N, C-alpha and C positions, 0 to 999 in steps of 0.2 A: 693905354692910348696918348698917354702927357707929351708926346711930341706932335700934339696937333695932325696927326696925320685919320685921314677920312677912314674908316671900316670895309668902305668899296672900296679905297685905294690897297690898304692893306692884304685884301683878298683879291684883288689883281695881283698885284706886284709877287705874292707866292702861292696864290693855286693859278692864275692865270696859263694857257695853254704855252707859250713862249713864256714861262718864266725860270729865270735861269740855275735853279735852286733845284729845278726836276722836284718838289715834295709834289709827295701824291696827294689825294683827297682827305685822309685819314688824318694829314698834319694839317690840311687845312681846318677839318671844322676838331679837331683838338684846339687850334686856336683860337677859334672861334666861341667854344663852349665855357672858354676858361675866362673869358672876359666877364665880370663880377655884370650881375643885370643891372646895377646900377649905372652901368654906363650906355645903356638901354634905353636910354630914356620914354616911356608912351606917353604920350601926349593924355591929353587929358579928357573924359567922353565927352561925347558930341550931345551934351544934353540939354532939354529933351532932347529924344528922340523918338522915331515910330517902327524903329526895326529893331531887330535885332537878328546880328549874323555873323555864322560865326566861322573860324579862318583854322589854318591848320593844318600837317603835313599828313596823309594817306595813315590809315590804320588809330590815329588818336581819336572816334572816336563820335566825329562830326553830325555826322545822321544818323547814328542811332542817339543821343542827346538831344543832338535836337531834335528828335519826335518826340520823345521825355519832357521837356523844356516847353514845347511847343501846344503840346498836352495842358500840361499843369498851365501855362501863362494863356491858354484857350486862342490861341494862334493860329492861324495855317501854319502847315511845314513845307519848307519849299528846298527838295534835291533839287542845287543847279544841276549834276550829272543827268538827273531822272530826264530835266527838263530839255538838255538839250538831244535825249535821246528819243523824247517823242516829237521835240521839232522836228529834227532829220531823219527820223524813222529805222536808223540807225543802232547800232552798238555802240558806246567807245572805243573798242576796240579794233572794229571795225572802219572807223572815221581815221584813227590811227594807219591803216591801214590805205585805205586808200587818197586818203587828205597829207600825213602826217603830224605832227605835234603842230609845226603852224600850221597849218588851216585846222585843225582841232582847236587851238587858242585864242584860235576868231570867233568863230560861233562861241567859242566857250566868253572871250567879252564880247557879241552882241546880246547873248542871253544872260549874263549879268547886268550889261546895262538894264536890259529891260526888269527885270525882277526887282533891283532896287532900285527902283523906280517906285512900286507900289507902298503900300502904306500898311501897317502894321500886320509882318510878316514875321516867322523865322527863314534865316536863310542860313542852309547848311552850301556852301563851298569848297569846291575839288582843291586843293594841293593846291598846283600850282598856276591860281584866279590870280593870286600875287604881282606873276610877274610882271603883268602889264599893267605901266603907269596908272592909264585910263581908270583899267578895274582899281584899282587901292583907293585913286579920290572917289571915288565915286560911293565904294563901302566905306570911308573915311568920313562923305557929307551924309548921309543918307540915312544914315543907322547907327547903333553902338554894337561895338565888335570886338567879341569875345576872341580869346586865342587859344584851341583849345590844342596844349604842349603834347608831347611823346616824344618820351628818347628811343635810338636805335632799339636798342634791346626789347622794348615793348612793341615794338611796329615788326622787328619781327615774328615775334611771339603771334602776335595778331594778326601777319601775312600768312603765315606758313603755306595757308591750303590754297592763296588765293593765288590763281592762273591766269586770270583777265585784266591784270593792270600793264597795261603793256610800257609801261613805266617799270616795271618792275621783273622787265624779261630782260634780262644782267648774268652771266655769268657768277656773278660775288654781289649778294647782295645789299649785304653791311654795306659794301664801296660806294652800292648806288643810294643811296639812303643818308649814308652819309654824305654824299657830294649835293646832292637836293637841300639837307640839310643846312649845310655852309651856305649855299645860294641863296633860299625864301625868308630861313628865319631873321633876317635883316629888316625884307619888309612883313616879317608876321608884329616884327616889334614895330616898326613903324608906322602901323595903322591901330594898334587895339587900343582898348582901350580898360582892356580888362587881359589878364594870364589865366590861363589855369591848367598848372600840369597832370594829364589825367593820366600819367603811367604811376599813380598815386592811388590809385580807386580800385576796387577791386572788381567792381563790374560796371559799365552804363548806369545802371540807375542813382552809383553811388553819386558819381561824375556829375551825373544832371542834380542831385540833390543839391550837392556841391556849390554846382553852380547859380543852380537858380538863388542859392542863400544871398552869394557876392550879387547878383543883379539886383536882387531886394535892397542892398544897401547900395549902390553905388549905379543902377539904370534909372534914371524918370521917364516912364513910359508918356509918348502922347499919345492921345484917343485916335483910334484910324480916320486918318481925312483930314489932319490935323497940321495947321503946318508947323517945319518942325525949328 
């Protein structure tokens, strides 16, 4: 981006609905992933911080890895999607069916604000939670944010039998995942204090061990209830 043009502007120009070039989502994603990680400056960690927040795409292992990490750290584990279902009494597919994605995102934002205000937890968010600017601000200012990343091939393999996720109900799953990555990856990078490429791990236990080692080196925990 030597010409000073922002990433967001490039995405709009190359991938917007009215783009003259008519480039498809795969081309947009290829452009995004070709940018060196140094071009995505990740801000310094919120240290000390009482909470650990996990963000990343579907299939990255946020819930499974999060449970392992929370157990090792002796902290309560909170899964945001499960919190939404518990508060509404409805499954996420049903919420999408009745209220659409906009209705689901509003419920997600409300519950994320509530959960992130707690102290001394490990919170696994949904892949699209970062789409809301208020949610990104809550995550960035209330805890240490770990981005569990996964490439599309790993996502496709892990989600091959999943028929419950509304956003995966598409004729071409690869295209849909590339589209979501192009939109969301800049937001993950914006708020992340640490990035863990989970695709390189054999299983969730190994990913959790790697994350714990990195957290030990980078995250300064504050006691539950203490001011960060």
